[in-house]
N, C-alpha and C positions, 0 to 999 in steps of 0.2 A: 192153466198154469198157476201153481200155488205161490203166494207171495213169500218172499224170503223172511224167515223168522228172525226177529231182532235178538241178538245174543243177550243173555242175562248179565254177562260180564265181558265187556269189550276189551281189546288189547290195551288201550290207554288206561282204563280203570284198573285192570289187572296189574299193570306196571306200577301205578300209584299205590295200590294196596300192598304190593310186594315191598315197595320201598318203606312204607310205614311199618310193616311187620319187621323189617330189618332194623329200623330205628328202635322199635320196641325190644327186639332181641338184644341189641347193643346196650340199651339202658338197663335191661334186666341182668345182663352179665355184669355190668358195672355195679349194680345193687348187690349182687351175690358176693363180689369181691369186697365191696365196702362192708358188708355184714361180717365177713371173715376178719377184716382188719379191726372192726369194732370189738369182736370177740377176743382177739389177741391183745389189743392195746389197753383195754380197761379190765378192772378186776370185778366186774359185776355183769349181770345179765337181766334182761327183761323177758318174763315168761307169761304165758296166758293161763290164768287160773280162774276160779269162781269163788265168789263170796257165798258162804253157806246159808241155808235157810234161816238159821238162828240169827245171823247178821242181818238178813233181809227183814226179819220181823222186828229186830231191834231198831233198824233204820226206819221202818214203818212207824214205830212209836215216836221217834224223834222228829219226824217231818211234820210240818204244820199243814196237814192235808184237810180238805173240807170233810164235813161229816159224811160218812158212808164210803169215802174213797180209801183205797188200800192198795198196796203193792202186791201184785200177783206174779205167778210164774215160779220157776225153779231157781237154782243158783244163778247169781248175777255174774256174767263174765267181766273180768277186769285184767289189766296188765300189772304185774307185780315186779318191782325192781328188787333184785336179790343181790346184796353186796357180798364182797369177800369170797368169791367163788374161785376155785382152782381152774387152771386153763382147760383141763379136760371137760369139766362140767360146763364151762362157758361155751365151748365148741359144740357140745351136745345140745345145749339150750338154744343155740343160734342155728342149729342144723336145719330146722324146719324152714326158716326164712331162706337159707341158702338153697335148699332143695326146690322151694317154690320158685325162686328167681331163675335158677338154672333150667327148670322145667319150662318156664315161660320162654326163656331164650331159645331153648332147643325146639320147642313146638313152633314158635314164631318163625324161626329160620327155615324149618322144614316146610311150613305152609307157604312161606315166601318163595321157595324154590318151585313149588307146585304152580303158584300164580305166574312166575316167570316163564315156566313151560307153556302155560295157557296163553300168555302174551305172545309167545313165538309161534302159536298155532300147533302146539304139540301136547294136547291135553292127556293123551294116552302114552306119553313117554314112559319107558320102563322105570325110570327113577321115581316117578310120581307115587307109585304104589308104596315103595319103601319109605318115601317121605311121609306119607299118611300113616304108616305104621309107627314112625317116630312121633308123630303128633299124638296118636293114641297112647303110646307109652308115657309121653309127657303129661297128658291129662290125668292118667292114673297116678303117676308119681307126685305131681304137684297138687292134685285135688284130693288124693286119698292117702298116700303114704306120708307126705310131709306133715299133715296134721297129727298123725299117729306118732311120728318122731317128736313133734312139738310137745305132745302130751307126756311122752316119756322124759324129755328134758325138763319139763316143768315139775314132774314128780321128783326127779333127782335134785332139782333146786330146792323144792320144799323140804326134802329130807335134810338138806343142809342147814335149814333154819330151825329155830327152837322157839317154844312159847306161843305157837299159833293157836293151840287149844281148840281145834276144830273150826276156827273162823274162816279158813280158806281151804277149799276142797278142789279136787280134780274132777272134771266131767268130760266125757267124750266130746271133743269140739267139732267133729264131723263124722260122716259115715263113708265107708268105701263103696256103698251101693251106687250112688249117682255117678261118681267118676268111673266105676267099672262099667256101668251101662253106657255112658258116653264113649268109653274106650271101645266097647264092642261095636257100637254104631259106626265109629270111625274105621274100625277094622273091616266092617262090612263094605264101607265105601272104598277102602283100599283094595279089597278083593275085586270089586267091580272095576276099578282102574286097572288092576293087574290083568283081568280077563279082557278088558278093552285093548290093552297093549298087545296081548297075545293075538287077539282078532285082527288088529291093525297089521301086525307082522305077517300073519297068515295071508291076509288080502294082498299085502305088498309082494309076498312070494308068488302068489298066483298070477299077479299082473306081469311078473317077469317071465312066466312060463309061456311057450308058444300056445296060441289059442286053438289050433287045429292040427290034425295029423300031417297035413301037407306042409304047414309051417315048421312042424317038428322035423320033418324030413329035410327041408331046406336048411334048417339050423344044423342038423347032423352032417349034411353034405358040406356045409360051410366050415364046420369044425374040422372035417378031414382035409 
């Protein structure tokens, strides 16, 4: 007789993690709403940009560095406060934060629903596969699309300024590759859950059927 394997995630732990994810989702939704309020209520926006190589070299000369020490790397990422922006530009500049927070809220809520199903002993509930698809979409939107939107908003904000003279540049803040790969992995897990749900339903249907021809005959006779 084989010993019973200890579950990797027990019902109590699943419930606690689900609660924590729901708290995270609520906090992220509040942060998204707060970002929108900030964009509407003030006439400026903070965007992510990079100091150019020329600024880096000039800064390297101004710093009192030990002999032989020097600043390396490409453009330096910074946050730039851009004043006197119209409402449309402020909303676009803030859209990346809103998308990120909403993606976290949606993904955390969907994952919490999966953990609650696990807590109830229903790991292959039909809803779990759809929830994991939502998690995959949230990962792609928050990790890949939101930074692209942020770069676009930063570019519009920079165009609104004058006299920068190449001191501040835009550089791709992230890549879609890693979020896309993670999304595909999660979709694969979602497909496994979907097939598990279909197999569970099939087994449940078979257990409801009579096991032998004699039992089928008695069932038919009883139905008459």
